[in-house]
N, C-alpha and C positions, 0 to 999 in steps of 0.2 A: 520698376520698368518691366514691361511684359516681354516675354520671349517672342521674337519675330518668327513668322513661319518661313520655311525654305523659300517659298515663292516671293516673300517680301525681301529676304536677304539677297537672293541672287537674281530676282526678276524672272520673268517667264522664259527668256532666252537661256539663262543659266540653268534653270530647272530642266528645260527640254534637253539641253546639252548633257547634263549629268544623267538624265533618264535614258537617253539614247546610248550613252557610253556604257552604262550598266547593262542594258539589254544586249549590246554587242559583246561584252565580256561574257555574259551568260551563254550566248549562242556559241562563242568560241570554246568555252569550257565544256558546254554540253556536247559539242561535236567531238572534242577530244575524248570525253568520257565514253561516248558511244563508239569510238574507234574510227571516226571519219578523219581522213587526212587530205592534204592538198596534192598528194603525189599519186592519186588514183590507185592506192594500195598495191603498187607494183613492187615486186621483191627488189631489195637493194642489190646492186651489182658490185662485185669486187673491183676496186680500182687497182691497176697494176702499173708499175714502172717498167719501161722497156729499155734495156741496155743493148745498144748496137755493138756487136763484137766481131772483130776480124783477127784471126790467129793464123800465123804461118804453119803449114803442115810439115812434118818431119821429112816427107818424101818430095817436098816442093809444092808450090801452090798455096792457096789461101782458103781457110774455112771462114765462112760468114754465117753467123747465127745470132739470134736475139735471145737474151736472158730476160724472162719476165718474173718479177717478184711483187709481193704486196707493196702498194705505194707507200705504206708506212715504214717499210724497211729502208733504213738510211745507212746501214753499215756496209760500206763498199767492200771491205774484206770478205764479208759474208757472201756478197754477190759474186765476187771473184772466185770464192770457194765453190759456189754452185757451178760456175763455168769450168773450173778445174775438174770437178767431179764428172761433168759432161765430157770434157776432153779425154779423161781417163777411160770412160766407157767407149770412146772411139779410137783407143790406142794412140792417143796424142798427148799422153801425160808427159811432163817435163817441158812442154811448150810454154812460152811466156804468156801470162794473162795478168795484165796490170791496167792502169788507167790509160795507157797508150793504146791497148788493144780493145778495151771495153769502156764505152762511154754512155752516160744517160742520154736517152733520145726523147722520150715523151711519156705521158701517162694516158692510159686508155681503160675502158671497161673490159672485164673478162667474164666469160661464162662457159658453161659446159666443162669439157675435159681440162681446159686451161685452169679454170677456177678450182676444179677438184684436185689437180696436181699441185697447185700452189698451196692449197689448204693441207694436203697430205705431206708433201716433202719440202715446201718452201719456195719452189721455183718451177718454171716450165721453160723448155727450150723450143724455139722455132728455128728449124734448119732452113737456111736461105740458099747458100751456094757452097759447093766443095765439101759437104759434110759426110759424104758416103765413103 
């Protein structure tokens, strides 16, 4: 028994399918090898989690600020620690900072000074109200 050719085994439609599939994979692989991407070569932005925080001040009133951390940071005690560090810098140490005062709000992209601060010290604070 003779070996059948690919055209005889799969028919013309099958041969065309496998030929096109191979060409497509070669194009994708070649594009990746040459450095082409589907994201227009834009630099990747840091994704950050935003924690909305309300802390009572020692002298009365309320401090409202956001704690921004890398979106991969899931340790809430670490996030609260960043908030306590900020409170200490404002003379508000000893004020409560727990899940009652600080809650996850959303994820967004960060850039510039925010991204630099998060990379350098792990967090960034956005002062909203009563933080002076």
